[in-house]
C-alpha positions as CSV (number, residue, x, y, z in Angstrom):
1,X,-36.7,38.7,56.2
2,X,-39.7,38.7,58.4
3,X,-42.7,37.3,57.6
4,X,-44.5,40.5,56.7
5,X,-42.2,41.4,54.6
6,X,-42.4,38.1,52.5
7,X,-45.8,38.3,52.8
8,X,-45.6,42.0,51.0
9,X,-43.2,41.0,48.6
10,X,-45.6,37.9,47.6
11,X,-48.7,40.1,47.4
12,X,-46.8,43.2,45.5
13,X,-46.5,40.4,42.3
14,X,-50.3,39.5,42.0
15,X,-52.0,42.2,39.6
16,X,-55.6,41.8,39.8
17,X,-56.9,40.7,35.8
18,X,-60.4,42.3,36.3
19,X,-60.9,45.8,36.8
20,X,-63.1,45.5,39.3
21,X,-60.4,44.2,41.4
22,X,-57.9,46.6,40.7
23,X,-60.7,49.3,42.7
24,X,-60.8,46.9,45.5
25,X,-57.1,46.9,45.8
26,X,-56.7,50.4,45.4
27,X,-59.6,50.8,47.7
28,X,-58.4,49.0,50.8
29,X,-54.4,50.4,50.3
30,X,-56.4,54.2,50.8
31,X,-58.4,53.0,53.2
32,X,-55.4,51.3,55.3
33,X,-52.6,53.4,54.7
34,X,-54.2,56.7,52.8
35,X,-54.2,60.3,53.9
36,X,-55.9,63.1,53.0
37,X,-55.1,66.9,52.9
38,X,-56.8,70.2,52.3
39,X,-54.8,72.3,50.3
40,X,-56.5,75.6,48.5
41,X,-59.8,74.3,48.7
42,X,-58.5,71.1,46.8
43,X,-58.2,67.6,48.3
44,X,-54.5,66.1,48.5
45,X,-53.8,62.3,48.9
46,X,-51.0,60.3,49.6
47,X,-50.2,56.6,50.3
48,X,-47.9,56.1,53.4
49,X,-46.6,52.3,53.2
50,X,-43.6,50.5,55.1
51,X,-42.0,48.5,52.3
52,X,-40.4,48.8,48.7
53,X,-42.7,46.3,47.3
54,X,-46.0,48.1,48.5
55,X,-45.0,51.1,46.7
56,X,-44.1,49.8,43.7
57,X,-47.6,48.0,43.9
58,X,-49.5,50.6,44.3
59,X,-47.4,53.0,41.7
60,X,-48.5,50.3,39.2
61,X,-52.0,50.2,40.4
62,X,-52.5,53.7,39.9
63,X,-51.0,53.9,36.6
64,X,-52.9,50.9,35.1
65,X,-56.0,53.2,36.4
66,X,-54.5,56.2,34.8
67,X,-53.4,57.8,37.9
68,X,-50.4,59.8,38.0
69,X,-48.5,59.4,41.3
70,X,-44.7,60.2,42.7
71,X,-43.0,57.8,45.1
72,X,-41.3,59.5,48.0
73,X,-39.0,58.1,50.8
74,X,-38.7,59.4,54.4
75,X,-36.8,57.9,57.7
76,X,-39.2,57.2,60.8
77,X,-37.9,59.0,63.9
78,X,-38.6,55.6,65.9
79,X,-38.0,52.4,65.2
80,X,-34.5,52.0,64.0
81,X,-35.2,55.0,61.7
82,X,-37.0,52.3,59.3
83,X,-37.3,53.6,55.5
84,X,-41.1,54.4,54.5
85,X,-42.7,55.3,51.4
86,X,-45.5,57.7,50.2
87,X,-46.9,57.9,47.4
88,X,-48.6,61.4,46.4
89,X,-51.4,61.3,44.0
90,X,-52.4,63.8,42.0
91,X,-55.9,64.5,42.1
92,X,-56.9,65.7,38.8
93,X,-60.7,65.3,36.9
94,X,-59.0,61.1,36.3
95,X,-57.8,60.8,39.9
96,X,-60.6,62.0,41.2
97,X,-63.2,59.5,39.1
98,X,-60.7,56.6,40.2
99,X,-61.2,57.4,43.9
100,X,-64.7,57.7,43.8
101,X,-65.1,54.4,42.1
102,X,-62.9,52.8,44.3
103,X,-65.3,54.1,47.4
104,X,-62.1,56.2,48.5
105,X,-64.1,59.7,48.5
106,X,-67.9,60.2,48.3
107,X,-69.4,61.9,44.9
108,X,-69.1,65.6,46.9
109,X,-65.4,64.4,47.1
110,X,-65.5,64.1,51.1
111,X,-62.7,61.0,52.3
112,X,-64.8,57.9,53.1
113,X,-63.5,55.8,56.4
114,X,-65.4,52.7,54.4
115,X,-65.8,52.1,51.0
116,X,-69.7,50.9,49.3
117,X,-70.4,47.4,49.0
118,X,-70.6,47.8,45.5
119,X,-66.5,48.1,45.5
120,X,-66.6,43.9,47.1
121,X,-69.5,42.5,45.8
122,X,-67.7,39.8,44.1
123,X,-65.9,37.2,45.9
124,X,-62.3,38.2,43.6
125,X,-62.9,41.7,44.7
126,X,-63.2,40.9,48.2
127,X,-60.0,38.9,48.1
128,X,-58.5,42.2,46.2
129,X,-59.4,44.0,48.8
130,X,-57.9,42.0,51.2
131,X,-54.8,42.2,49.6
132,X,-54.6,45.8,49.6
133,X,-55.6,45.9,53.0
134,X,-52.2,43.6,53.8
135,X,-50.1,45.6,51.6
136,X,-51.3,49.2,53.4
137,X,-51.5,48.1,56.6
138,X,-50.9,44.6,57.5
139,X,-48.7,42.8,59.5
140,X,-48.0,39.1,60.2
141,X,-45.7,37.4,63.2
142,X,-44.9,33.9,63.6
143,X,-44.3,30.9,62.2
144,X,-44.7,29.9,66.2
145,X,-47.9,31.3,67.5
146,X,-48.8,33.5,64.4
147,X,-50.8,36.7,65.1
148,X,-51.6,38.1,61.8
149,X,-52.9,42.2,62.1
150,X,-54.3,44.6,59.8
151,X,-54.4,48.7,60.6
152,X,-56.9,50.9,59.8
153,X,-57.9,54.4,60.3
154,X,-61.0,53.9,62.2
155,X,-63.2,51.1,63.9
156,X,-65.6,51.4,60.8
157,X,-63.1,50.8,58.4
158,X,-61.7,48.0,60.9
159,X,-65.2,46.3,60.9
160,X,-65.2,46.8,57.2
161,X,-62.5,44.1,56.8
162,X,-64.0,42.0,59.1
163,X,-67.2,42.0,57.6
164,X,-64.9,40.6,54.2
165,X,-63.5,38.2,55.9
166,X,-66.7,37.2,57.6
167,X,-68.4,36.5,54.0
168,X,-65.6,34.2,53.1
169,X,-65.9,32.3,56.7
170,X,-63.1,33.6,57.9
171,X,-63.3,34.9,61.9
172,X,-61.5,37.9,62.9
173,X,-61.9,40.2,65.6
174,X,-61.8,44.2,66.0
175,X,-60.0,46.1,68.7
176,X,-59.4,49.9,68.9
177,X,-56.3,51.2,70.1
178,X,-55.3,54.9,70.7
179,X,-54.8,56.2,67.5
180,X,-56.5,53.8,65.4
181,X,-58.3,50.3,65.0
182,X,-57.4,47.0,64.0
183,X,-58.8,43.4,62.8
184,X,-56.1,40.5,63.5
185,X,-56.7,36.9,63.4
186,X,-54.7,34.3,65.5
187,X,-53.9,30.4,65.2
188,X,-52.6,28.8,62.1
189,X,-56.1,27.8,60.5
190,X,-57.7,31.1,60.6
191,X,-54.8,33.2,59.4
192,X,-53.8,30.5,56.4
193,X,-57.4,30.7,55.1
194,X,-57.1,34.4,55.1
195,X,-53.8,34.7,53.2
196,X,-55.5,32.2,50.6
197,X,-58.4,34.7,50.3
198,X,-55.3,37.0,49.3
199,X,-53.7,35.2,47.2
200,X,-50.4,34.4,49.4
201,X,-50.6,30.8,48.9
202,X,-46.8,30.5,49.4
203,X,-47.0,32.4,53.1
204,X,-50.3,30.3,54.0
205,X,-48.2,26.7,52.8
206,X,-45.1,28.2,55.1
207,X,-47.1,28.4,58.3
208,X,-48.9,25.3,57.6
209,X,-45.5,23.1,57.3
210,X,-44.6,24.7,60.6
211,X,-47.5,24.0,62.3
212,X,-47.4,20.3,61.0
213,X,-44.0,20.3,62.2
214,X,-44.6,21.6,65.4
215,X,-47.8,19.1,66.0
216,X,-45.3,16.5,64.8
217,X,-43.1,17.4,67.5
218,X,-45.3,17.8,70.1
219,X,-46.7,14.1,69.7
220,X,-43.6,12.7,69.2
221,X,-42.4,14.3,72.5
222,X,-45.4,13.0,74.3
223,X,-44.8,9.7,73.3
224,X,-41.3,9.7,74.6
225,X,-42.3,11.1,77.9
226,X,-45.1,8.3,77.9
227,X,-42.5,5.8,77.4
228,X,-40.0,7.2,80.0
229,X,-43.0,7.4,82.4
230,X,-43.8,3.6,81.5
231,X,-40.0,2.7,81.9
232,X,-40.0,4.4,85.4
233,X,-43.3,2.7,86.9
234,X,-41.8,-0.8,85.0
235,X,-38.3,-0.6,86.8
236,X,-40.0,0.6,90.1
237,X,-42.6,-2.5,89.9
238,X,-39.7,-4.9,89.0
239,X,-37.6,-3.6,92.0
240,X,-40.4,-4.4,94.8
241,X,-40.9,-7.8,93.0
242,X,-37.3,-8.7,93.4
243,X,-36.9,-7.4,97.0
244,X,-40.2,-9.0,98.0
245,X,-38.9,-12.7,96.1
246,X,-35.8,-12.1,98.4
247,X,-37.5,-12.3,100.8
248,X,-39.8,-15.5,100.8
249,X,-38.8,-19.1,101.0
250,X,-40.0,-19.8,97.6
251,X,-40.1,-23.8,98.2
252,X,-43.2,-23.0,100.8
253,X,-45.4,-21.2,97.7
254,X,-47.8,-22.6,95.1
255,X,-46.1,-23.6,91.8
256,X,-47.5,-20.4,90.3
257,X,-46.0,-18.2,91.7
258,X,-42.8,-20.0,92.0
259,X,-42.6,-20.1,88.3
260,X,-43.5,-16.3,87.9
261,X,-40.9,-15.6,91.2
262,X,-37.9,-17.3,89.4
263,X,-38.8,-16.0,85.9
264,X,-38.7,-12.2,87.7
265,X,-35.1,-13.2,89.4
266,X,-33.7,-14.7,85.9
267,X,-35.1,-11.7,84.1
268,X,-35.0,-8.6,86.3
269,X,-35.6,-6.0,83.6
270,X,-38.5,-7.8,81.7
271,X,-42.0,-6.5,81.0
272,X,-45.1,-8.3,82.2
273,X,-45.6,-9.5,78.6
274,X,-42.3,-10.8,78.4
275,X,-42.7,-12.9,81.5
276,X,-46.2,-14.1,80.7
277,X,-44.3,-15.3,77.4
278,X,-41.5,-17.1,79.2
279,X,-44.0,-19.0,81.5
280,X,-45.0,-22.6,80.6
281,X,-47.1,-22.8,79.3
282,X,-47.3,-19.4,78.4
283,X,-49.6,-17.1,80.6
284,X,-51.5,-13.1,80.0
285,X,-50.1,-10.3,80.9
286,X,-52.9,-9.8,83.4
287,X,-52.2,-13.2,85.0
288,X,-48.6,-12.7,85.4
289,X,-49.4,-9.2,86.9
290,X,-51.6,-11.1,89.4
291,X,-49.5,-13.8,90.5
292,X,-46.3,-11.5,90.9
293,X,-48.8,-9.1,93.0
294,X,-48.9,-11.6,95.2
295,X,-46.1,-12.8,95.7
296,X,-45.3,-9.2,97.0
297,X,-48.8,-9.4,99.2
298,X,-47.1,-12.6,101.0
299,X,-44.0,-10.9,101.6
300,X,-45.7,-7.4,103.3
301,X,-47.9,-9.9,105.3
302,X,-44.7,-11.4,106.5
303,X,-43.5,-8.0,107.5
304,X,-46.1,-7.6,109.6
Protein backbone atom coordinates (compact mmCIF):
# COMPACT_ATOMS: atom_id res chain seq x y z
CA UNK A 1 0.00 0.00 0.00
CA UNK A 2 1.09 3.57 -0.69
CA UNK A 3 1.66 6.13 2.02
CA UNK A 4 -1.50 7.96 0.92
CA UNK A 5 -3.60 4.82 1.42
CA UNK A 6 -1.96 4.11 4.78
CA UNK A 7 -2.67 7.68 5.84
CA UNK A 8 -6.33 7.56 4.83
CA UNK A 9 -6.81 4.18 6.53
CA UNK A 10 -5.36 5.54 9.77
CA UNK A 11 -7.40 8.75 9.67
CA UNK A 12 -10.61 6.88 8.82
CA UNK A 13 -10.38 4.98 12.11
CA UNK A 14 -10.58 8.18 14.17
CA UNK A 15 -14.08 9.03 15.34
CA UNK A 16 -14.24 12.49 17.00
CA UNK A 17 -16.20 12.56 20.24
CA UNK A 18 -17.27 16.22 20.04
CA UNK A 19 -20.10 17.30 17.78
CA UNK A 20 -18.16 20.43 16.78
CA UNK A 21 -15.27 18.23 15.58
CA UNK A 22 -17.69 16.13 13.50
CA UNK A 23 -18.94 19.27 11.81
CA UNK A 24 -15.37 20.46 11.18
CA UNK A 25 -14.33 17.13 9.66
CA UNK A 26 -17.47 16.99 7.51
CA UNK A 27 -16.89 20.58 6.40
CA UNK A 28 -13.37 19.76 5.20
CA UNK A 29 -14.57 16.65 3.36
CA UNK A 30 -17.05 18.71 1.36
CA UNK A 31 -14.62 21.57 0.73
CA UNK A 32 -11.97 19.23 -0.66
CA UNK A 33 -14.03 16.54 -2.42
CA UNK A 34 -17.59 17.86 -2.64
CA UNK A 35 -19.62 18.77 -5.71
CA UNK A 36 -22.86 20.73 -5.96
CA UNK A 37 -25.53 20.56 -8.67
CA UNK A 38 -28.82 22.36 -9.21
CA UNK A 39 -31.63 19.96 -10.07
CA UNK A 40 -35.10 21.36 -10.48
CA UNK A 41 -34.25 24.35 -8.33
CA UNK A 42 -32.86 22.15 -5.53
CA UNK A 43 -29.24 21.62 -4.52
CA UNK A 44 -27.83 18.11 -5.03
CA UNK A 45 -24.59 17.31 -3.22
CA UNK A 46 -22.14 14.43 -3.42
CA UNK A 47 -18.66 13.59 -2.19
CA UNK A 48 -16.09 12.05 -4.52
CA UNK A 49 -13.22 10.27 -2.72
CA UNK A 50 -10.47 7.91 -3.81
CA UNK A 51 -10.54 5.25 -1.09
CA UNK A 52 -13.07 2.92 0.46
CA UNK A 53 -11.83 3.91 3.93
CA UNK A 54 -12.58 7.60 3.30
CA UNK A 55 -15.99 6.72 1.86
CA UNK A 56 -16.89 4.60 4.90
CA UNK A 57 -15.73 7.34 7.26
CA UNK A 58 -17.78 9.98 5.44
CA UNK A 59 -20.84 7.71 5.39
CA UNK A 60 -20.53 7.02 9.13
CA UNK A 61 -20.01 10.72 9.86
CA UNK A 62 -23.12 11.72 7.93
CA UNK A 63 -25.14 9.00 9.64
CA UNK A 64 -23.96 10.15 13.08
CA UNK A 65 -25.21 13.65 12.24
CA UNK A 66 -28.55 12.31 11.00
CA UNK A 67 -27.94 12.80 7.27
CA UNK A 68 -28.77 10.01 4.83
CA UNK A 69 -26.43 9.17 1.98
CA UNK A 70 -25.75 6.46 -0.58
CA UNK A 71 -22.35 5.12 -1.66
CA UNK A 72 -21.75 4.49 -5.36
CA UNK A 73 -18.61 3.46 -7.20
CA UNK A 74 -17.24 4.13 -10.67
CA UNK A 75 -13.98 3.68 -12.55
CA UNK A 76 -11.93 6.58 -13.83
CA UNK A 77 -11.09 6.64 -17.51
CA UNK A 78 -7.49 7.55 -16.73
CA UNK A 79 -4.92 6.60 -14.07
CA UNK A 80 -5.22 2.83 -14.60
CA UNK A 81 -9.02 3.00 -14.29
CA UNK A 82 -8.83 3.43 -10.53
CA UNK A 83 -12.03 2.94 -8.55
CA UNK A 84 -13.61 6.08 -7.10
CA UNK A 85 -16.33 6.35 -4.46
CA UNK A 86 -19.22 8.80 -4.48
CA UNK A 87 -21.51 9.57 -1.55
CA UNK A 88 -24.77 11.06 -2.76
CA UNK A 89 -26.25 13.06 0.08
CA UNK A 90 -29.96 13.52 0.59
CA UNK A 91 -30.37 17.27 1.03
CA UNK A 92 -33.63 17.29 2.96
CA UNK A 93 -34.43 19.64 5.84
CA UNK A 94 -32.08 17.75 8.17
CA UNK A 95 -29.33 17.64 5.56
CA UNK A 96 -29.63 21.36 4.91
CA UNK A 97 -29.34 22.13 8.63
CA UNK A 98 -26.20 20.01 9.03
CA UNK A 99 -24.50 21.37 5.91
CA UNK A 100 -25.25 24.94 6.99
CA UNK A 101 -23.97 24.29 10.51
CA UNK A 102 -20.81 22.72 9.05
CA UNK A 103 -20.21 25.77 6.85
CA UNK A 104 -20.72 23.85 3.62
CA UNK A 105 -23.77 25.87 2.54
CA UNK A 106 -24.66 29.45 3.32
CA UNK A 107 -27.90 30.31 5.16
CA UNK A 108 -29.49 30.83 1.73
CA UNK A 109 -28.30 27.40 0.55
CA UNK A 110 -25.44 28.56 -1.71
CA UNK A 111 -22.17 26.57 -1.69
CA UNK A 112 -19.31 28.12 0.30
CA UNK A 113 -15.69 27.80 -0.83
CA UNK A 114 -14.51 28.12 2.77
CA UNK A 115 -16.45 27.70 6.03
CA UNK A 116 -16.99 30.42 8.64
CA UNK A 117 -14.24 30.76 11.25
CA UNK A 118 -16.58 29.45 13.95
CA UNK A 119 -16.27 25.96 12.44
CA UNK A 120 -12.57 25.83 13.41
CA UNK A 121 -12.66 28.00 16.50
CA UNK A 122 -11.15 25.34 18.76
CA UNK A 123 -7.82 23.59 18.40
CA UNK A 124 -9.55 20.18 18.35
CA UNK A 125 -11.79 21.38 15.51
CA UNK A 126 -8.78 22.59 13.52
CA UNK A 127 -7.27 19.13 13.85
CA UNK A 128 -10.58 17.59 12.74
CA UNK A 129 -10.74 19.93 9.74
CA UNK A 130 -7.22 18.95 8.68
CA UNK A 131 -8.19 15.29 9.09
CA UNK A 132 -11.22 15.73 6.84
CA UNK A 133 -9.15 17.65 4.28
CA UNK A 134 -6.59 14.84 4.15
CA UNK A 135 -9.32 12.22 3.81
CA UNK A 136 -11.07 14.14 1.06
CA UNK A 137 -8.22 15.59 -0.98
CA UNK A 138 -4.90 14.62 0.57
CA UNK A 139 -1.97 12.74 -0.92
CA UNK A 140 1.34 11.80 0.66
CA UNK A 141 4.48 10.57 -1.10
CA UNK A 142 7.66 9.32 0.51
CA UNK A 143 9.18 8.35 2.83
CA UNK A 144 12.23 9.62 0.93
CA UNK A 145 11.82 13.33 0.07
CA UNK A 146 8.25 13.36 1.48
CA UNK A 147 5.63 15.61 -0.06
CA UNK A 148 2.14 16.16 1.39
CA UNK A 149 -0.53 17.86 -0.69
CA UNK A 150 -4.18 18.74 -0.06
CA UNK A 151 -6.36 19.60 -3.01
CA UNK A 152 -9.08 22.24 -2.73
CA UNK A 153 -11.70 23.53 -5.16
CA UNK A 154 -10.11 26.99 -5.29
CA UNK A 155 -7.39 29.24 -3.95
CA UNK A 156 -9.62 30.53 -1.17
CA UNK A 157 -10.27 27.02 0.13
CA UNK A 158 -6.57 26.12 -0.05
CA UNK A 159 -5.66 29.35 1.76
CA UNK A 160 -8.13 28.44 4.50
CA UNK A 161 -6.36 25.10 5.10
CA UNK A 162 -3.01 26.93 5.17
CA UNK A 163 -4.39 29.42 7.72
CA UNK A 164 -5.51 26.57 9.98
CA UNK A 165 -2.09 24.96 9.81
CA UNK A 166 -0.43 28.33 10.47
CA UNK A 167 -2.53 28.80 13.62
CA UNK A 168 -1.05 25.52 14.85
CA UNK A 169 2.47 26.72 13.85
CA UNK A 170 2.83 24.47 10.82
CA UNK A 171 4.12 26.15 7.67
CA UNK A 172 2.50 25.24 4.35
CA UNK A 173 2.43 26.73 0.84
CA UNK A 174 -0.57 27.45 -1.41
CA UNK A 175 -0.24 26.91 -5.17
CA UNK A 176 -2.79 27.32 -7.94
CA UNK A 177 -3.09 24.70 -10.68
CA UNK A 178 -5.12 24.78 -13.88
CA UNK A 179 -8.46 23.59 -12.47
CA UNK A 180 -7.86 23.64 -8.73
CA UNK A 181 -5.58 24.83 -5.95
CA UNK A 182 -3.45 22.93 -3.46
CA UNK A 183 -1.80 23.51 -0.13
CA UNK A 184 1.35 21.49 0.38
CA UNK A 185 4.14 20.84 2.87
CA UNK A 186 7.60 19.45 2.29
CA UNK A 187 10.17 17.97 4.64
CA UNK A 188 9.83 15.44 7.44
CA UNK A 189 9.34 18.02 10.21
CA UNK A 190 6.54 20.09 8.64
CA UNK A 191 4.70 17.04 7.31
CA UNK A 192 5.09 15.19 10.61
CA UNK A 193 3.65 18.13 12.56
CA UNK A 194 0.68 18.36 10.19
CA UNK A 195 -0.01 14.63 10.42
CA UNK A 196 0.12 14.69 14.22
CA UNK A 197 -2.38 17.56 14.26
CA UNK A 198 -4.74 15.50 12.12
CA UNK A 199 -4.28 12.45 14.37
CA UNK A 200 -2.10 10.34 12.05
CA UNK A 201 0.63 9.71 14.61
CA UNK A 202 1.56 6.27 13.19
CA UNK A 203 2.23 7.66 9.71
CA UNK A 204 4.14 10.57 11.23
CA UNK A 205 6.26 8.12 13.23
CA UNK A 206 6.96 6.10 10.09
CA UNK A 207 8.27 9.22 8.35
CA UNK A 208 10.32 10.22 11.40
CA UNK A 209 11.90 6.77 11.63
CA UNK A 210 12.89 6.98 7.98
CA UNK A 211 14.39 10.44 8.55
CA UNK A 212 16.45 9.17 11.50
CA UNK A 213 17.68 6.12 9.57
CA UNK A 214 18.52 8.26 6.54
CA UNK A 215 20.41 10.79 8.68
CA UNK A 216 22.33 8.01 10.45
CA UNK A 217 23.22 6.37 7.15
CA UNK A 218 24.37 9.70 5.69
CA UNK A 219 26.50 10.40 8.77
CA UNK A 220 28.06 6.94 8.59
CA UNK A 221 28.81 7.44 4.90
CA UNK A 222 30.47 10.79 5.63
CA UNK A 223 32.61 9.18 8.31
CA UNK A 224 33.55 6.33 6.00
CA UNK A 225 34.42 8.72 3.20
CA UNK A 226 36.47 10.87 5.58
CA UNK A 227 38.31 7.81 6.91
CA UNK A 228 39.01 6.63 3.38
CA UNK A 229 40.35 10.05 2.39
CA UNK A 230 42.56 10.13 5.48
CA UNK A 231 43.91 6.67 4.69
CA UNK A 232 44.71 7.71 1.12
CA UNK A 233 46.50 10.84 2.30
CA UNK A 234 48.43 8.87 4.94
CA UNK A 235 49.48 6.21 2.41
CA UNK A 236 50.65 8.80 -0.10
CA UNK A 237 52.60 10.68 2.56
CA UNK A 238 54.21 7.46 3.86
CA UNK A 239 55.19 6.48 0.30
CA UNK A 240 56.85 9.87 -0.27
CA UNK A 241 58.66 9.60 3.07
CA UNK A 242 59.98 6.11 2.26
CA UNK A 243 61.30 7.26 -1.11
CA UNK A 244 63.01 10.23 0.53
CA UNK A 245 64.57 8.08 3.27
CA UNK A 246 65.92 5.52 0.79
CA UNK A 247 67.58 8.26 -1.24
CA UNK A 248 69.50 9.64 1.76
CA UNK A 249 72.57 8.48 3.65
CA UNK A 250 71.07 8.22 7.11
CA UNK A 251 74.45 8.26 8.88
CA UNK A 252 74.89 11.89 7.86
CA UNK A 253 71.56 12.98 9.46
CA UNK A 254 71.01 14.27 13.00
CA UNK A 255 70.06 11.58 15.53
CA UNK A 256 66.37 12.62 15.85
CA UNK A 257 65.92 12.41 12.06
CA UNK A 258 67.71 9.06 11.90
CA UNK A 259 65.42 7.64 14.55
CA UNK A 260 62.20 8.75 12.83
CA UNK A 261 63.52 7.59 9.45
CA UNK A 262 64.35 4.13 10.78
CA UNK A 263 60.94 3.91 12.44
CA UNK A 264 59.27 4.73 9.14
CA UNK A 265 61.34 2.06 7.35
CA UNK A 266 60.38 -0.57 9.94
CA UNK A 267 56.71 0.49 10.04
CA UNK A 268 55.80 1.74 6.54
CA UNK A 269 52.01 1.77 7.14
CA UNK A 270 52.03 3.18 10.68
CA UNK A 271 50.37 6.52 11.40
CA UNK A 272 52.26 9.53 12.70
CA UNK A 273 50.74 8.98 16.13
CA UNK A 274 51.98 5.38 16.18
CA UNK A 275 55.48 6.39 15.04
CA UNK A 276 55.61 9.09 17.71
CA UNK A 277 54.71 6.54 20.39
CA UNK A 278 57.48 4.19 19.25
CA UNK A 279 60.22 6.84 19.56
CA UNK A 280 62.49 6.73 22.62
CA UNK A 281 61.56 8.74 24.49
CA UNK A 282 58.08 9.06 22.95
CA UNK A 283 57.42 12.31 21.10
CA UNK A 284 54.31 14.14 20.00
CA UNK A 285 52.53 13.56 16.72
CA UNK A 286 53.49 17.11 15.66
CA UNK A 287 57.16 16.44 16.41
CA UNK A 288 57.08 13.24 14.32
CA UNK A 289 55.47 15.17 11.48
CA UNK A 290 58.12 17.93 11.64
CA UNK A 291 60.99 15.40 11.62
CA UNK A 292 59.64 13.45 8.67
CA UNK A 293 58.98 16.67 6.79
CA UNK A 294 62.60 17.67 7.42
CA UNK A 295 63.76 14.32 6.01
CA UNK A 296 61.66 14.81 2.85
CA UNK A 297 62.95 18.36 2.45
CA UNK A 298 66.58 17.19 2.70
CA UNK A 299 65.91 14.59 0.00
CA UNK A 300 64.37 17.22 -2.26
CA UNK A 301 67.34 19.54 -1.73
CA UNK A 302 69.76 16.81 -2.75
CA UNK A 303 67.85 16.24 -6.00
CA UNK A 304 68.28 19.86 -7.03
